[in-house]
Biotite code that builds the C-alpha atoms (Angstrom):
import biotite.structure as struc

atoms = struc.array([
    struc.Atom([15.021, -104.353, -19.528], chain_id="A", res_id=1, res_name="UNK", atom_name="CA", element="C"),
    struc.Atom([18.480, -103.073, -20.356], chain_id="A", res_id=2, res_name="UNK", atom_name="CA", element="C"),
    struc.Atom([20.773, -104.781, -22.827], chain_id="A", res_id=3, res_name="UNK", atom_name="CA", element="C"),
    struc.Atom([23.182, -105.801, -20.044], chain_id="A", res_id=4, res_name="UNK", atom_name="CA", element="C"),
    struc.Atom([20.369, -107.115, -17.881], chain_id="A", res_id=5, res_name="UNK", atom_name="CA", element="C"),
    struc.Atom([18.997, -109.126, -20.805], chain_id="A", res_id=6, res_name="UNK", atom_name="CA", element="C"),
    struc.Atom([22.423, -110.706, -21.209], chain_id="A", res_id=7, res_name="UNK", atom_name="CA", element="C"),
    struc.Atom([22.612, -111.463, -17.495], chain_id="A", res_id=8, res_name="UNK", atom_name="CA", element="C"),
    struc.Atom([25.360, -108.911, -16.854], chain_id="A", res_id=9, res_name="UNK", atom_name="CA", element="C"),
    struc.Atom([25.593, -105.922, -14.550], chain_id="A", res_id=10, res_name="UNK", atom_name="CA", element="C"),
    struc.Atom([23.376, -104.429, -11.917], chain_id="A", res_id=11, res_name="UNK", atom_name="CA", element="C"),
    struc.Atom([19.947, -102.928, -12.444], chain_id="A", res_id=12, res_name="UNK", atom_name="CA", element="C"),
    struc.Atom([20.241, -99.147, -12.513], chain_id="A", res_id=13, res_name="UNK", atom_name="CA", element="C"),
    struc.Atom([17.831, -96.378, -11.569], chain_id="A", res_id=14, res_name="UNK", atom_name="CA", element="C"),
    struc.Atom([17.590, -95.631, -15.283], chain_id="A", res_id=15, res_name="UNK", atom_name="CA", element="C"),
    struc.Atom([16.600, -99.264, -15.982], chain_id="A", res_id=16, res_name="UNK", atom_name="CA", element="C"),
    struc.Atom([13.830, -99.008, -13.394], chain_id="A", res_id=17, res_name="UNK", atom_name="CA", element="C"),
    struc.Atom([12.582, -95.633, -14.627], chain_id="A", res_id=18, res_name="UNK", atom_name="CA", element="C"),
    struc.Atom([12.498, -96.833, -18.228], chain_id="A", res_id=19, res_name="UNK", atom_name="CA", element="C"),
    struc.Atom([10.655, -100.016, -17.304], chain_id="A", res_id=20, res_name="UNK", atom_name="CA", element="C"),
    struc.Atom([8.068, -98.122, -15.215], chain_id="A", res_id=21, res_name="UNK", atom_name="CA", element="C"),
    struc.Atom([7.816, -95.159, -17.601], chain_id="A", res_id=22, res_name="UNK", atom_name="CA", element="C"),
    struc.Atom([8.634, -92.628, -14.879], chain_id="A", res_id=23, res_name="UNK", atom_name="CA", element="C"),
    struc.Atom([11.496, -90.183, -14.462], chain_id="A", res_id=24, res_name="UNK", atom_name="CA", element="C"),
    struc.Atom([14.863, -91.082, -12.986], chain_id="A", res_id=25, res_name="UNK", atom_name="CA", element="C"),
    struc.Atom([14.163, -88.424, -10.345], chain_id="A", res_id=26, res_name="UNK", atom_name="CA", element="C"),
    struc.Atom([10.924, -90.145, -9.299], chain_id="A", res_id=27, res_name="UNK", atom_name="CA", element="C"),
    struc.Atom([12.709, -93.463, -8.857], chain_id="A", res_id=28, res_name="UNK", atom_name="CA", element="C"),
    struc.Atom([15.492, -91.797, -6.883], chain_id="A", res_id=29, res_name="UNK", atom_name="CA", element="C"),
    struc.Atom([12.990, -90.040, -4.591], chain_id="A", res_id=30, res_name="UNK", atom_name="CA", element="C"),
    struc.Atom([11.046, -93.260, -4.019], chain_id="A", res_id=31, res_name="UNK", atom_name="CA", element="C"),
    struc.Atom([14.163, -95.252, -3.158], chain_id="A", res_id=32, res_name="UNK", atom_name="CA", element="C"),
    struc.Atom([15.398, -92.482, -0.865], chain_id="A", res_id=33, res_name="UNK", atom_name="CA", element="C"),
    struc.Atom([12.054, -92.358, 0.963], chain_id="A", res_id=34, res_name="UNK", atom_name="CA", element="C"),
    struc.Atom([11.424, -88.740, 0.029], chain_id="A", res_id=35, res_name="UNK", atom_name="CA", element="C"),
    struc.Atom([7.977, -87.163, 0.251], chain_id="A", res_id=36, res_name="UNK", atom_name="CA", element="C"),
    struc.Atom([5.884, -86.526, -2.843], chain_id="A", res_id=37, res_name="UNK", atom_name="CA", element="C"),
    struc.Atom([6.021, -90.010, -4.357], chain_id="A", res_id=38, res_name="UNK", atom_name="CA", element="C"),
    struc.Atom([2.704, -91.835, -4.684], chain_id="A", res_id=39, res_name="UNK", atom_name="CA", element="C"),
    struc.Atom([2.356, -95.449, -3.628], chain_id="A", res_id=40, res_name="UNK", atom_name="CA", element="C"),
])
């Protein structure tokens, strides 16, 4: 969880998600964009 999110401020970013899930920013971007090559 990012510092801003913990304080209740700001939007959740792709970087927040990738950090939380321990995956790359690129993997999160590909998954959200519906690109091939991302496991379910």
